[in-house]
N, CA, C and O atoms as CSV, one atom per row, in Angstrom:
chain,resi,resn,atom,element,x,y,z
A,1,MET,N,N,10.093,-27.222,124.018
A,1,MET,CA,C,9.700,-26.304,125.091
A,1,MET,C,C,10.984,-25.740,125.740
A,1,MET,O,O,11.068,-24.542,126.011
A,2,LYS,N,N,11.965,-26.602,125.982
A,2,LYS,CA,C,13.223,-26.188,126.618
A,2,LYS,C,C,13.957,-25.216,125.704
A,2,LYS,O,O,14.511,-24.222,126.174
A,3,LYS,N,N,13.967,-25.493,124.407
A,3,LYS,CA,C,14.690,-24.625,123.437
A,3,LYS,C,C,14.036,-23.240,123.421
A,3,LYS,O,O,14.738,-22.231,123.368
A,4,ILE,N,N,12.723,-23.181,123.464
A,4,ILE,CA,C,12.041,-21.854,123.441
A,4,ILE,C,C,12.352,-21.108,124.695
A,4,ILE,O,O,12.501,-19.886,124.667
A,5,HIS,N,N,12.458,-21.811,125.811
A,5,HIS,CA,C,12.771,-21.207,127.085
A,5,HIS,C,C,14.153,-20.596,127.075
A,5,HIS,O,O,14.347,-19.482,127.562
A,6,GLU,N,N,15.138,-21.332,126.513
A,6,GLU,CA,C,16.491,-20.880,126.374
A,6,GLU,C,C,16.593,-19.679,125.475
A,6,GLU,O,O,17.319,-18.737,125.793
A,7,GLU,N,N,15.876,-19.680,124.340
A,7,GLU,CA,C,15.859,-18.583,123.434
A,7,GLU,C,C,15.282,-17.284,124.067
A,7,GLU,O,O,15.803,-16.183,123.888
A,8,ALA,N,N,14.191,-17.486,124.806
A,8,ALA,CA,C,13.600,-16.365,125.474
A,8,ALA,C,C,14.510,-15.778,126.503
A,8,ALA,O,O,14.561,-14.558,126.659
A,9,GLY,N,N,15.262,-16.646,127.242
A,9,GLY,CA,C,16.230,-16.170,128.227
A,9,GLY,C,C,17.350,-15.409,127.576
A,9,GLY,O,O,17.799,-14.395,128.110
A,10,ALA,N,N,17.819,-15.876,126.421
A,10,ALA,CA,C,18.860,-15.188,125.681
A,10,ALA,C,C,18.420,-13.782,125.229
A,10,ALA,O,O,19.159,-12.804,125.344
A,11,VAL,N,N,17.190,-13.731,124.713
A,11,VAL,CA,C,16.640,-12.431,124.268
A,11,VAL,C,C,16.506,-11.487,125.389
A,11,VAL,O,O,16.853,-10.312,125.267
A,12,LEU,N,N,15.998,-11.979,126.513
A,12,LEU,CA,C,15.795,-11.113,127.724
A,12,LEU,C,C,17.166,-10.596,128.187
A,12,LEU,O,O,17.290,-9.418,128.520
A,13,LYS,N,N,18.202,-11.459,128.215
A,13,LYS,CA,C,19.526,-11.052,128.655
A,13,LYS,C,C,20.087,-9.954,127.740
A,13,LYS,O,O,20.664,-8.981,128.226
A,14,LYS,N,N,19.922,-10.106,126.416
A,14,LYS,CA,C,20.405,-9.091,125.472
A,14,LYS,C,C,19.635,-7.762,125.702
A,14,LYS,O,O,20.247,-6.694,125.687
A,15,ALA,N,N,18.353,-7.817,125.905
A,15,ALA,CA,C,17.590,-6.615,126.147
A,15,ALA,C,C,18.041,-5.894,127.429
A,15,ALA,O,O,18.147,-4.669,127.486
A,16,GLN,N,N,18.307,-6.744,128.481
A,16,GLN,CA,C,18.797,-6.161,129.743
A,16,GLN,C,C,20.151,-5.485,129.549
A,16,GLN,O,O,20.365,-4.419,130.126
A,17,GLU,N,N,21.062,-6.034,128.781
A,17,GLU,CA,C,22.336,-5.457,128.519
A,17,GLU,C,C,22.222,-4.177,127.760
A,17,GLU,O,O,22.949,-3.218,128.021
A,18,ASP,N,N,21.266,-4.153,126.771
A,18,ASP,CA,C,21.035,-2.948,125.949
A,18,ASP,C,C,20.535,-1.785,126.869
A,18,ASP,O,O,21.001,-0.649,126.787
A,19,MET,N,N,19.584,-2.134,127.723
A,19,MET,CA,C,18.974,-1.116,128.661
A,19,MET,C,C,20.081,-0.543,129.586
A,19,MET,O,O,20.147,0.666,129.810
A,20,LYS,N,N,20.940,-1.435,130.112
A,20,LYS,CA,C,22.013,-1.007,130.990
A,20,LYS,C,C,22.998,-0.088,130.308
A,20,LYS,O,O,23.446,0.910,130.871
A,21,ARG,N,N,23.323,-0.449,129.083
A,21,ARG,CA,C,24.241,0.367,128.264
A,21,ARG,C,C,23.649,1.796,128.047
A,21,ARG,O,O,24.345,2.803,128.179
A,22,GLN,N,N,22.338,1.831,127.711
A,22,GLN,CA,C,21.661,3.128,127.496
A,22,GLN,C,C,21.641,3.949,128.776
A,22,GLN,O,O,21.892,5.154,128.745
A,23,ALA,N,N,21.348,3.313,129.891
A,23,ALA,CA,C,21.281,4.023,131.198
A,23,ALA,C,C,22.655,4.507,131.645
A,23,ALA,O,O,22.769,5.588,132.223
A,24,ASP,N,N,23.668,3.746,131.394
A,24,ASP,CA,C,25.016,4.114,131.808
A,24,ASP,C,C,25.643,5.146,130.889
A,24,ASP,O,O,26.660,5.741,131.244
A,25,ARG,N,N,25.070,5.372,129.731
A,25,ARG,CA,C,25.637,6.344,128.771
A,25,ARG,C,C,25.746,7.722,129.313
A,25,ARG,O,O,26.751,8.397,129.091
A,26,GLY,N,N,24.716,8.178,130.042
A,26,GLY,CA,C,24.731,9.523,130.572
A,26,GLY,C,C,25.176,9.593,132.011
A,26,GLY,O,O,25.192,10.670,132.606
A,27,ARG,N,N,25.527,8.494,132.560
A,27,ARG,CA,C,25.855,8.443,134.011
A,27,ARG,C,C,27.367,8.701,134.224
A,27,ARG,O,O,28.213,8.197,133.486
A,28,LYS,N,N,27.661,9.484,135.234
A,28,LYS,CA,C,29.054,9.770,135.577
A,28,LYS,C,C,29.415,8.939,136.821
A,28,LYS,O,O,28.541,8.654,137.640
A,29,GLU,N,N,30.643,8.564,136.966
A,29,GLU,CA,C,31.094,7.816,138.122
A,29,GLU,C,C,31.678,8.799,139.137
A,29,GLU,O,O,32.136,9.880,138.768
A,30,THR,N,N,31.660,8.424,140.403
A,30,THR,CA,C,32.240,9.282,141.431
A,30,THR,C,C,33.690,9.026,141.617
A,30,THR,O,O,34.310,9.651,142.477
A,31,GLU,N,N,34.272,8.136,140.853
A,31,GLU,CA,C,35.690,7.749,141.035
A,31,GLU,C,C,36.627,8.970,140.899
A,31,GLU,O,O,37.661,9.041,141.563
A,32,LYS,N,N,36.251,9.921,140.035
A,32,LYS,CA,C,37.097,11.068,139.869
A,32,LYS,C,C,36.968,12.117,140.984
A,32,LYS,O,O,37.785,13.032,141.080
A,33,TRP,N,N,35.926,11.972,141.829
A,33,TRP,CA,C,35.784,12.867,142.973
A,33,TRP,C,C,36.071,12.145,144.288
A,33,TRP,O,O,35.782,10.960,144.447
A,34,ARG,N,N,36.621,12.864,145.178
A,34,ARG,CA,C,36.922,12.320,146.516
A,34,ARG,C,C,36.303,13.197,147.588
A,34,ARG,O,O,35.903,14.327,147.308
A,35,LYS,N,N,36.218,12.698,148.802
A,35,LYS,CA,C,35.748,13.440,149.930
A,35,LYS,C,C,36.595,14.693,150.125
A,35,LYS,O,O,37.822,14.588,150.147
A,36,GLY,N,N,36.017,15.825,150.262
A,36,GLY,CA,C,36.765,17.056,150.415
A,36,GLY,C,C,36.919,17.871,149.132
A,36,GLY,O,O,37.287,19.044,149.195
A,37,ASP,N,N,36.646,17.277,147.972
A,37,ASP,CA,C,36.729,18.027,146.733
A,37,ASP,C,C,35.589,18.999,146.632
A,37,ASP,O,O,34.518,18.773,147.195
A,38,ARG,N,N,35.815,20.103,145.903
A,38,ARG,CA,C,34.824,21.126,145.749
A,38,ARG,C,C,34.158,20.975,144.379
A,38,ARG,O,O,34.846,20.777,143.378
A,39,VAL,N,N,32.840,21.065,144.325
A,39,VAL,CA,C,32.081,20.872,143.080
A,39,VAL,C,C,31.030,21.948,142.956
A,39,VAL,O,O,30.701,22.614,143.937
A,40,MET,N,N,30.503,22.125,141.767
A,40,MET,CA,C,29.432,23.062,141.519
A,40,MET,C,C,28.141,22.297,141.315
A,40,MET,O,O,28.155,21.196,140.765
A,41,LEU,N,N,27.028,22.862,141.749
A,41,LEU,CA,C,25.704,22.213,141.653
A,41,LEU,C,C,24.898,22.800,140.532
A,41,LEU,O,O,24.800,24.021,140.410
A,42,SER,N,N,24.324,21.965,139.717
A,42,SER,CA,C,23.519,22.381,138.633
A,42,SER,C,C,22.178,22.991,139.110
A,42,SER,O,O,21.586,22.498,140.070
A,43,THR,N,N,21.705,24.058,138.443
A,43,THR,CA,C,20.431,24.683,138.849
A,43,THR,C,C,19.283,24.189,137.946
A,43,THR,O,O,18.180,24.732,138.011
A,44,LYS,N,N,19.515,23.225,137.153
A,44,LYS,CA,C,18.546,22.739,136.151
A,44,LYS,C,C,17.205,22.419,136.829
A,44,LYS,O,O,16.165,22.859,136.340
A,45,ASP,N,N,17.198,21.681,137.920
A,45,ASP,CA,C,15.932,21.293,138.523
A,45,ASP,C,C,15.644,21.981,139.841
A,45,ASP,O,O,14.768,21.548,140.590
A,46,LEU,N,N,16.391,23.075,140.140
A,46,LEU,CA,C,16.118,23.801,141.364
A,46,LEU,C,C,15.067,24.873,141.121
A,46,LEU,O,O,15.012,25.466,140.044
A,47,VAL,N,N,14.215,25.126,142.147
A,47,VAL,CA,C,13.131,26.096,142.046
A,47,VAL,C,C,13.572,27.248,142.932
A,47,VAL,O,O,13.959,27.058,144.085
A,48,PHE,N,N,13.501,28.503,142.340
A,48,PHE,CA,C,13.925,29.701,143.024
A,48,PHE,C,C,12.674,30.530,143.392
A,48,PHE,O,O,11.717,30.624,142.623
A,49,LYS,N,N,12.725,31.126,144.601
A,49,LYS,CA,C,11.619,31.949,145.065
A,49,LYS,C,C,11.312,33.134,144.134
A,49,LYS,O,O,10.152,33.456,143.875
A,50,GLU,N,N,12.372,33.765,143.645
A,50,GLU,CA,C,12.263,34.970,142.858
A,50,GLU,C,C,11.571,34.725,141.554
A,50,GLU,O,O,11.010,35.649,140.966
A,51,ARG,N,N,11.597,33.488,141.082
A,51,ARG,CA,C,11.052,33.100,139.753
A,51,ARG,C,C,11.591,33.934,138.639
A,51,ARG,O,O,10.851,34.455,137.804
A,52,LEU,N,N,12.902,34.054,138.637
A,52,LEU,CA,C,13.570,34.735,137.536
A,52,LEU,C,C,13.393,34.003,136.214
A,52,LEU,O,O,13.113,32.804,136.200
A,53,ALA,N,N,13.549,34.690,135.144
A,53,ALA,CA,C,13.537,34.065,133.843
A,53,ALA,C,C,14.633,33.041,133.770
A,53,ALA,O,O,15.748,33.306,134.220
A,54,ARG,N,N,14.350,31.855,133.208
A,54,ARG,CA,C,15.284,30.766,133.189
A,54,ARG,C,C,16.651,31.155,132.567
A,54,ARG,O,O,17.691,30.668,133.009
A,55,LYS,N,N,16.641,32.039,131.537
A,55,LYS,CA,C,17.891,32.395,130.948
A,55,LYS,C,C,18.708,33.341,131.810
A,55,LYS,O,O,19.887,33.556,131.525
A,56,LEU,N,N,18.109,33.926,132.875
A,56,LEU,CA,C,18.885,34.855,133.763
A,56,LEU,C,C,19.498,34.128,134.961
A,56,LEU,O,O,20.310,34.711,135.679
A,57,VAL,N,N,19.138,32.917,135.180
A,57,VAL,CA,C,19.662,32.161,136.327
A,57,VAL,C,C,20.944,31.471,135.928
A,57,VAL,O,O,21.044,30.903,134.840
A,58,ASP,N,N,21.940,31.520,136.825
A,58,ASP,CA,C,23.182,30.836,136.582
A,58,ASP,C,C,22.984,29.380,136.312
A,58,ASP,O,O,22.100,28.763,136.908
A,59,ARG,N,N,23.780,28.795,135.426
A,59,ARG,CA,C,23.649,27.356,135.145
A,59,ARG,C,C,24.135,26.478,136.300
A,59,ARG,O,O,23.574,25.416,136.570
A,60,TYR,N,N,25.187,26.944,136.972
A,60,TYR,CA,C,25.750,26.196,138.100
A,60,TYR,C,C,25.960,27.179,139.238
A,60,TYR,O,O,26.242,28.352,138.995
A,61,ILE,N,N,25.829,26.724,140.472
A,61,ILE,CA,C,26.021,27.569,141.638
A,61,ILE,C,C,27.059,27.023,142.571
A,61,ILE,O,O,27.260,25.813,142.671
A,62,GLY,N,N,27.724,27.937,143.262
A,62,GLY,CA,C,28.605,27.625,144.412
A,62,GLY,C,C,29.746,26.738,144.106
A,62,GLY,O,O,29.877,26.192,143.010
A,63,LEU,N,N,30.577,26.602,145.100
A,63,LEU,CA,C,31.590,25.557,145.215
A,63,LEU,C,C,31.334,24.873,146.529
A,63,LEU,O,O,31.625,25.430,147.588
A,64,TYR,N,N,30.798,23.680,146.480
A,64,TYR,CA,C,30.434,22.994,147.658
A,64,TYR,C,C,31.310,21.772,147.894
A,64,TYR,O,O,31.711,21.087,146.953
A,65,VAL,N,N,31.588,21.519,149.112
A,65,VAL,CA,C,32.513,20.422,149.503
A,65,VAL,C,C,31.748,19.099,149.589
A,65,VAL,O,O,30.657,19.007,150.152
A,66,ILE,N,N,32.380,18.083,148.999
A,66,ILE,CA,C,31.807,16.708,149.086
A,66,ILE,C,C,32.092,16.199,150.486
A,66,ILE,O,O,33.239,16.048,150.907
A,67,GLU,N,N,31.007,15.944,151.183
A,67,GLU,CA,C,31.081,15.497,152.582
A,67,GLU,C,C,31.271,13.941,152.641
A,67,GLU,O,O,32.018,13.415,153.466
A,68,GLU,N,N,30.572,13.264,151.744
A,68,GLU,CA,C,30.587,11.792,151.778
A,68,GLU,C,C,30.176,11.279,150.418
A,68,GLU,O,O,29.326,11.871,149.753
A,69,ILE,N,N,30.779,10.176,150.001
A,69,ILE,CA,C,30.331,9.456,148.784
A,69,ILE,C,C,29.442,8.368,149.216
A,69,ILE,O,O,29.913,7.375,149.770
A,70,VAL,N,N,28.151,8.501,148.988
A,70,VAL,CA,C,27.105,7.530,149.424
A,70,VAL,C,C,27.089,6.254,148.628
A,70,VAL,O,O,27.042,5.156,149.182
A,71,PHE,N,N,27.129,6.409,147.310
A,71,PHE,CA,C,27.065,5.303,146.377
A,71,PHE,C,C,27.900,5.680,145.169
A,71,PHE,O,O,28.482,6.764,145.160
A,72,THR,N,N,27.989,4.819,144.126
A,72,THR,CA,C,28.835,5.089,142.997
A,72,THR,C,C,28.418,6.372,142.250
A,72,THR,O,O,29.272,7.037,141.663
A,73,ASN,N,N,27.167,6.719,142.262
A,73,ASN,CA,C,26.731,7.968,141.556
A,73,ASN,C,C,25.951,8.944,142.479
A,73,ASN,O,O,25.179,9.781,142.011
A,74,ILE,N,N,26.177,8.806,143.775
A,74,ILE,CA,C,25.452,9.672,144.723
A,74,ILE,C,C,26.420,10.222,145.760
A,74,ILE,O,O,27.184,9.476,146.372
A,75,VAL,N,N,26.377,11.541,145.948
A,75,VAL,CA,C,27.290,12.163,146.952
A,75,VAL,C,C,26.493,13.041,147.900
A,75,VAL,O,O,25.382,13.477,147.600
A,76,LYS,N,N,27.099,13.284,149.050
A,76,LYS,CA,C,26.444,14.196,150.006
A,76,LYS,C,C,27.303,15.417,150.084
A,76,LYS,O,O,28.508,15.324,150.319
A,77,LEU,N,N,26.700,16.562,149.891
A,77,LEU,CA,C,27.387,17.903,149.849
A,77,LEU,C,C,27.158,18.665,151.128
A,77,LEU,O,O,26.142,18.507,151.804
A,78,GLN,N,N,28.135,19.501,151.444
A,78,GLN,CA,C,27.996,20.439,152.580
A,78,GLN,C,C,27.347,21.664,152.025
A,78,GLN,O,O,28.029,22.511,151.447
A,79,LEU,N,N,26.072,21.791,152.175
A,79,LEU,CA,C,25.335,22.906,151.661
A,79,LEU,C,C,24.952,23.884,152.791
A,79,LEU,O,O,24.703,23.456,153.918
A,80,PRO,N,N,24.906,25.188,152.492
A,80,PRO,CA,C,24.425,26.105,153.543
A,80,PRO,C,C,23.009,25.852,153.935
A,80,PRO,O,O,22.214,25.356,153.137
A,81,THR,N,N,22.677,26.190,155.170
A,81,THR,CA,C,21.333,25.949,155.638
A,81,THR,C,C,20.294,26.798,154.963
A,81,THR,O,O,19.113,26.451,154.981
A,82,SER,N,N,20.692,27.906,154.364
A,82,SER,CA,C,19.797,28.737,153.623
A,82,SER,C,C,19.229,28.041,152.347
A,82,SER,O,O,18.163,28.385,151.836
A,83,MET,N,N,20.009,27.049,151.876
A,83,MET,CA,C,19.480,26.278,150.684
A,83,MET,C,C,18.607,25.192,151.231
A,83,MET,O,O,19.058,24.347,152.004
A,84,ARG,N,N,17.347,25.210,150.830
A,84,ARG,CA,C,16.385,24.260,151.387
A,84,ARG,C,C,16.225,23.101,150.462
A,84,ARG,O,O,15.118,22.789,150.023
A,85,ILE,N,N,17.371,22.430,150.148
A,85,ILE,CA,C,17.297,21.203,149.347
A,85,ILE,C,C,18.032,20.124,150.119
A,85,ILE,O,O,18.824,20.408,151.018
A,86,HIS,N,N,17.756,18.886,149.753
A,86,HIS,CA,C,18.423,17.772,150.359
A,86,HIS,C,C,19.889,17.711,149.976
A,86,HIS,O,O,20.219,17.855,148.799
A,87,PRO,N,N,20.786,17.500,150.947
A,87,PRO,CA,C,22.237,17.532,150.607
A,87,PRO,C,C,22.747,16.319,149.796
A,87,PRO,O,O,23.865,16.349,149.282
A,88,VAL,N,N,21.973,15.310,149.689
A,88,VAL,CA,C,22.390,14.102,148.909
A,88,VAL,C,C,21.912,14.263,147.504
A,88,VAL,O,O,20.705,14.299,147.262
A,89,VAL,N,N,22.838,14.364,146.545
A,89,VAL,CA,C,22.439,14.576,145.166
A,89,VAL,C,C,23.118,13.562,144.202
A,89,VAL,O,O,24.139,12.962,144.539
A,90,ASN,N,N,22.559,13.397,143.063
A,90,ASN,CA,C,23.102,12.567,142.019
A,90,ASN,C,C,24.320,13.220,141.369
A,90,ASN,O,O,24.363,14.442,141.222
A,91,VAL,N,N,25.282,12.438,140.989
A,91,VAL,CA,C,26.498,12.993,140.429
A,91,VAL,C,C,26.188,13.757,139.095
A,91,VAL,O,O,26.945,14.655,138.724
A,92,SER,N,N,25.161,13.431,138.427
A,92,SER,CA,C,24.864,14.073,137.128
A,92,SER,C,C,24.464,15.552,137.373
A,92,SER,O,O,24.413,16.340,136.429
A,93,GLN,N,N,24.181,15.925,138.644
A,93,GLN,CA,C,23.754,17.322,138.963
A,93,GLN,C,C,24.955,18.186,139.417
A,93,GLN,O,O,24.788,19.370,139.707
A,94,ILE,N,N,26.166,17.588,139.477
A,94,ILE,CA,C,27.298,18.402,139.875
A,94,ILE,C,C,28.352,18.420,138.790
A,94,ILE,O,O,28.407,17.539,137.931
A,95,VAL,N,N,29.184,19.441,138.848
A,95,VAL,CA,C,30.302,19.600,137.871
A,95,VAL,C,C,31.556,19.772,138.583
A,95,VAL,O,O,32.606,19.920,137.958
């Protein structure tokens, strides 16, 4: 019974490492950005009032200043009040 328990633990640990490697593959770190740097915001998941054709919308918008680094992959941007989105975004959404 103890041997089976150890084997199951080893298999679960390997599966966890594989899932972490897959999740980290597309993730960017904020180490290359600092407070005060200017970045562009991706329009991939933004909804526009005008409902323009997707191919006519710019891929990235603005140059926004990083106000704060909240977590390793999350930053707070200084966005204009006319943009009605939350200022805290994932690093994968900025360039």
